[in-house]
Structures are given as structure tokens and as C-alpha cells.
C-alpha positions as CSV (number, residue, x, y, z in Angstrom):
1,X,-24.6,-145.7,114.9
2,X,-23.7,-142.7,117.1
3,X,-22.8,-139.4,115.5
4,X,-19.1,-138.6,115.6
5,X,-19.7,-134.9,116.5
6,X,-19.9,-133.9,120.2
7,X,-21.2,-130.4,120.9
8,X,-19.2,-127.9,122.9
9,X,-21.8,-128.1,125.6
10,X,-21.3,-131.9,126.0
11,X,-17.5,-131.5,125.9
12,X,-17.7,-128.8,128.7
13,X,-19.9,-131.0,130.8
14,X,-17.5,-133.9,130.5
15,X,-14.5,-131.7,131.4
16,X,-16.2,-130.1,134.4
17,X,-17.4,-133.5,135.7
18,X,-13.7,-134.6,135.6
19,X,-12.6,-131.5,137.3
20,X,-10.0,-130.9,134.6
21,X,-8.2,-134.1,135.2
22,X,-7.8,-137.3,133.1
23,X,-10.3,-139.8,134.4
24,X,-7.8,-142.6,134.0
25,X,-4.4,-141.3,135.2
26,X,-5.5,-138.1,136.9
27,X,-3.2,-135.9,134.8
28,X,-4.1,-132.3,135.2
29,X,-5.1,-130.7,131.9
30,X,-3.8,-127.3,132.8
31,X,-0.2,-128.8,132.8
32,X,-0.6,-130.9,129.6
33,X,1.3,-130.5,126.4
34,X,-1.6,-131.6,124.3
35,X,-5.4,-130.9,124.5
36,X,-7.4,-133.6,126.3
37,X,-9.8,-135.7,124.5
38,X,-13.3,-136.9,125.1
39,X,-13.0,-140.7,125.3
40,X,-15.8,-143.1,124.4
41,X,-15.5,-145.6,127.3
42,X,-17.2,-148.2,125.1
43,X,-15.9,-147.2,121.7
44,X,-18.5,-146.4,119.0
45,X,-17.0,-149.3,116.9
46,X,-17.9,-151.7,119.7
47,X,-21.5,-150.4,120.2
48,X,-20.8,-147.3,122.4
49,X,-22.7,-144.1,122.0
50,X,-22.4,-140.4,122.7
51,X,-24.4,-140.4,126.0
52,X,-22.7,-138.7,128.9
53,X,-22.5,-142.0,130.8
54,X,-20.2,-143.3,128.0
55,X,-17.9,-140.3,127.9
56,X,-14.7,-139.6,129.9
57,X,-12.2,-136.8,129.9
58,X,-8.8,-138.3,129.0
59,X,-5.3,-137.1,128.3
60,X,-4.0,-137.8,124.8
61,X,-1.8,-140.5,126.0
62,X,-4.4,-142.5,127.9
63,X,-6.9,-141.9,125.0
64,X,-4.4,-143.1,122.4
65,X,-3.3,-146.2,124.4
66,X,-6.9,-147.2,125.2
67,X,-8.0,-146.7,121.6
68,X,-10.8,-149.2,121.1
69,X,-9.9,-151.5,124.0
70,X,-12.4,-152.7,126.6
71,X,-10.1,-155.3,128.2
72,X,-6.5,-156.1,128.8
73,X,-4.5,-158.7,130.6
74,X,-3.7,-158.3,134.3
75,X,0.1,-158.5,134.5
76,X,0.0,-160.7,137.6
77,X,-2.8,-163.2,136.9
78,X,-2.5,-163.0,133.1
79,X,-6.3,-163.1,132.9
80,X,-8.0,-160.7,130.5
81,X,-10.1,-158.3,132.6
82,X,-12.2,-155.2,131.9
83,X,-10.4,-151.9,131.9
84,X,-11.3,-149.2,134.4
85,X,-14.6,-147.5,133.6
86,X,-14.8,-144.0,135.1
87,X,-18.6,-144.0,135.0
88,X,-19.0,-147.4,136.9
89,X,-15.8,-147.9,138.9
90,X,-14.4,-146.0,141.8
91,X,-10.8,-144.8,141.2
92,X,-9.7,-145.4,144.8
93,X,-10.9,-149.0,144.8
94,X,-8.7,-149.9,141.8
95,X,-5.7,-147.5,142.3
96,X,-3.6,-145.8,144.9
97,X,-0.5,-143.6,144.8
98,X,3.0,-144.7,145.7
99,X,4.4,-143.0,148.9
100,X,6.1,-140.3,146.8
101,X,3.0,-139.8,144.6
102,X,4.9,-140.4,141.5
103,X,3.5,-143.8,140.6
104,X,-0.1,-145.1,140.3
105,X,-0.4,-148.6,141.8
106,X,-3.0,-151.1,140.9
107,X,-5.0,-152.6,143.8
108,X,-7.1,-154.9,141.6
109,X,-6.8,-156.9,138.4
110,X,-8.7,-154.1,136.6
111,X,-6.4,-151.5,138.1
112,X,-3.2,-153.3,137.1
113,X,-4.5,-154.1,133.6
114,X,-5.4,-150.4,133.1
115,X,-2.0,-149.2,134.3
116,X,-0.3,-151.6,132.0
117,X,-2.5,-151.0,129.0
118,X,-2.5,-147.2,129.3
119,X,1.1,-147.0,130.3
120,X,0.2,-144.5,133.1
121,X,3.6,-144.9,134.8
122,X,5.7,-144.0,131.7
123,X,8.8,-141.9,132.5
124,X,7.4,-138.6,131.3
125,X,4.3,-138.9,133.5
126,X,6.3,-139.9,136.5
127,X,8.7,-137.0,136.0
128,X,5.8,-134.5,135.6
129,X,4.1,-135.9,138.7
130,X,7.3,-135.3,140.7
131,X,7.6,-131.7,139.5
132,X,3.9,-131.0,140.2
133,X,4.1,-132.6,143.6
134,X,7.1,-130.3,144.4
135,X,5.0,-127.4,143.1
136,X,2.2,-128.4,145.4
137,X,-0.5,-129.2,142.8
138,X,-0.2,-133.0,142.7
139,X,-2.0,-135.3,143.5
140,X,-5.4,-133.9,142.6
141,X,-7.5,-133.7,145.8
142,X,-10.4,-135.6,144.4
143,X,-8.6,-139.0,144.8
């Protein structure tokens, strides 16, 4: 079983790799109300480990909603599909922004299931994206 403890060095590597943004919803950590977490993409309770290829930088909301999930139903097909994996999947294949950059739209079953499961378009996130867009710092350029 993997150790629960992650060193500061590992945490910093994960944060830098993510360029300070949640690897699921792309929220910017500098504008977050709560510290971001290091997510185990495959949870330890489901066989995951502490290797860098199993770690993602996540806002508290995405991390809490994902919890120990690996799959969720696609709202359109109703089929259970794998959630977005930031180490294996390309964000722009599964997601895009609405014209006003307030909503994340799912382009694939995985994208739609992840949006639904992680509630990435909740009112607070949409409102913050609108304000950050007006301020000129949203969306993150890496998308």
C-alpha cells in the first residue's frame, strides 16, 4: 500500500507541472478560496500509488467531488465511462469553453461525465470565471 505522506518536493513538482491550475476544471489556484489538493487519479483505495504519473493538482471542489471515483455516467448516453485522466488524456480533446468562457463543455462521453461528476459548471465557478475573464486572466492560456 502507498504511503499517505507526499513530500513538499513532490507537491511542488505536481503544482508546477499543472502551472498553478486545477487539472480538471482549470481553476487558477491564485484566485481560490481554499488550498488546492494533490489528487490521486487512481485512488490509493483502488490500487493507486504516489508516483508522479498518478498525481494531479486539483481544486478542493474537483478533488472532493471526484473522491474515489474512476468512472461516472455520461449524461447523454447514460453509459458509465472513465473520468478524465490528466496524465493520459488531452484536455482539449475532451473539453472546450463556451463562447463567453464561463462554461466548460464536454466534447466526449468522458468529458461530459467528468463535467457532471465534478460539477465543474456550478454557479460559483461560472461566476468566478466571468469575473476573471473580465479581469483578463481567464481562461488559462495552456488550454
